[in-house]
C-alpha positions in Angstrom: 46.1 -6.2 1.7 43.9 -8.5 0.0 43.9 -13.1 0.7 47.2 -14.5 -0.2 47.6 -16.1 -3.7 50.7 -17.4 -3.6 52.6 -18.4 0.1 55.9 -17.7 0.3 56.5 -21.6 0.6 54.6 -22.3 -2.9 56.9 -19.4 -4.7 60.2 -20.8 -3.3 59.7 -24.5 -4.0 58.6 -23.6 -7.4 61.7 -21.1 -7.9 63.9 -24.3 -6.6 62.3 -26.3 -9.7 62.9 -24.1 -11.8 66.5 -23.3 -10.6 66.9 -27.3 -11.7 65.3 -26.8 -14.4 67.6 -24.1 -16.2 70.6 -26.2 -14.2 69.8 -29.6 -16.1 69.5 -27.2 -19.8 72.4 -25.4 -19.4 74.8 -27.4 -17.7 77.8 -27.3 -19.8 77.4 -23.2 -20.3 77.4 -20.1 -18.3 73.9 -18.6 -18.9 73.9 -14.8 -18.3 70.6 -13.9 -16.1 69.0 -10.3 -17.5 67.0 -9.2 -14.9 64.4 -6.5 -15.2 64.4 -4.0 -12.7 62.8 -3.6 -10.3 59.9 -6.1 -9.5 62.5 -9.3 -10.9 64.8 -8.4 -8.3 63.5 -10.4 -5.5 62.8 -13.6 -8.3 65.9 -13.5 -9.7 67.7 -13.0 -6.3 66.4 -16.4 -5.3 66.4 -18.0 -8.6 70.2 -17.2 -9.3 70.5 -19.2 -5.4 68.9 -22.0 -6.9 70.9 -22.4 -10.1 73.7 -24.9 -8.8 76.1 -24.5 -11.9 78.0 -21.4 -12.9 76.4 -18.2 -14.1 76.4 -14.8 -14.3 74.0 -12.0 -13.2 73.0 -8.5 -15.0 70.7 -6.0 -14.8 68.7 -3.6 -17.1 65.9 -1.1 -16.8 62.9 -0.2 -18.6 59.8 2.5 -18.7 56.7 1.8 -20.8 54.8 5.4 -21.4 52.3 6.4 -23.5 53.5 9.5 -25.7 51.5 12.0 -27.2 53.7 11.7 -30.3 52.9 8.4 -30.7 48.9 8.9 -30.7 49.0 7.4 -27.2 50.5 4.1 -28.1 53.0 2.6 -25.8 56.3 3.5 -26.0 59.2 1.5 -24.2 62.6 3.9 -22.9 65.9 2.1 -22.0 66.7 3.7 -18.6 69.3 1.0 -17.5 71.4 -0.9 -19.9 73.8 -4.0 -19.3 77.4 -3.9 -18.4 78.1 -7.0 -19.8 78.7 -7.6 -24.0 76.2 -10.2 -24.8 77.9 -11.0 -27.9 77.8 -15.0 -28.4 76.0 -15.6 -24.4 73.8 -18.0 -23.8 70.7 -15.5 -22.3 68.0 -16.0 -20.4 65.8 -12.9 -19.2 64.2 -13.1 -16.0 61.0 -11.2 -15.9 58.2 -11.0 -13.1 55.4 -11.6 -15.4 54.7 -11.3 -18.7 51.5 -10.1 -19.7 50.8 -8.5 -23.1 54.5 -9.6 -24.2 55.0 -5.9 -25.5 57.4 -5.0 -23.1 59.3 -8.4 -23.9 59.6 -8.6 -27.3 61.1 -4.6 -27.7 63.5 -6.7 -24.9 64.1 -9.8 -26.9 64.7 -7.8 -30.0 67.1 -5.4 -28.7 69.3 -8.2 -27.3 68.8 -10.4 -30.3 70.8 -7.3 -32.4 73.6 -8.1 -30.2 74.2 -11.7 -31.2 73.7 -13.7 -28.1 74.0 -17.7 -28.7 71.0 -18.3 -27.3 68.0 -16.4 -25.5 65.1 -17.8 -23.4 63.1 -16.4 -20.7 62.1 -17.3 -17.3 59.3 -15.5 -15.3 57.4 -16.1 -12.3 54.2 -15.4 -13.1 52.6 -15.8 -17.0 49.2 -14.1 -18.7 49.3 -16.1 -21.7 45.8 -15.5 -22.1 46.8 -11.6 -22.1 49.6 -11.6 -25.3 49.6 -9.0 -28.1 53.1 -10.3 -29.0 53.3 -14.7 -30.7 56.5 -16.2 -30.8 58.0 -14.9 -27.2 60.6 -16.9 -26.2 59.4 -17.8 -22.5 60.5 -21.3 -21.6 60.8 -21.1 -17.6 56.8 -20.4 -15.9 56.8 -20.4 -12.2 53.2 -20.1 -12.4 50.2 -18.9 -14.9 48.0 -16.5 -13.1 44.3 -14.8 -13.2 44.2 -11.4 -14.8 44.7 -9.9 -11.1 46.7 -7.4 -10.0 49.5 -8.5 -7.2 51.6 -7.3 -4.5 54.4 -8.9 -2.4 57.6 -10.9 -3.4 58.9 -7.9 -5.6 55.7 -6.5 -7.1 54.3 -3.6 -6.0 51.9 -0.6 -5.2 53.3 2.6 -5.7 56.8 1.2 -4.5 55.0 -0.2 -1.5 54.7 -3.9 -0.7 57.2 -5.2 -2.4 59.3 -6.7 0.9 56.0 -9.0 1.6 56.9 -12.6 1.0 53.7 -13.9 0.0 51.9 -13.1 -3.0 48.5 -11.0 -2.5 45.9 -10.2 -4.9 45.8 -6.3 -4.3 41.9 -5.3 -2.9 40.8 -1.8 -5.0 40.3 0.0 -2.1 44.0 -0.3 -1.1 46.4 3.2 -1.4 
């Protein structure tokens, strides 16, 4: 599997801190947590339980792919849209990891067209040194991590290992 990078206890403690921070920032509002499926499911579940103010949840699913018609550039397709009207709402996009920022940039642009009152991002893992897009509204960061592949706590390899409670560095010979 690879060594444990973050224990379940480390993750739980940091998620609890993020929940308290969000609660303080949105104390007199009811933010809508918008979780990107599937990897963020574990994070958004624990984060939601750590936010002691009224808030709502909704889910969106995106797929990135390389299109031949685009010269091999990554295209993003919406697989599942929100069920909630976000006009005038305070949105917090909940991501598993922010890396290049391309998918998040697409999601932010898409949601801003729907006129939310505010838009912020909470991410469990962040790799700011890999950004290809500037000016992303990343406000809540669990951990800044190295350029490694991880499994566990929602992160998968071919839909496996999501259920592991700790976050492991993926060994290259795993399959």
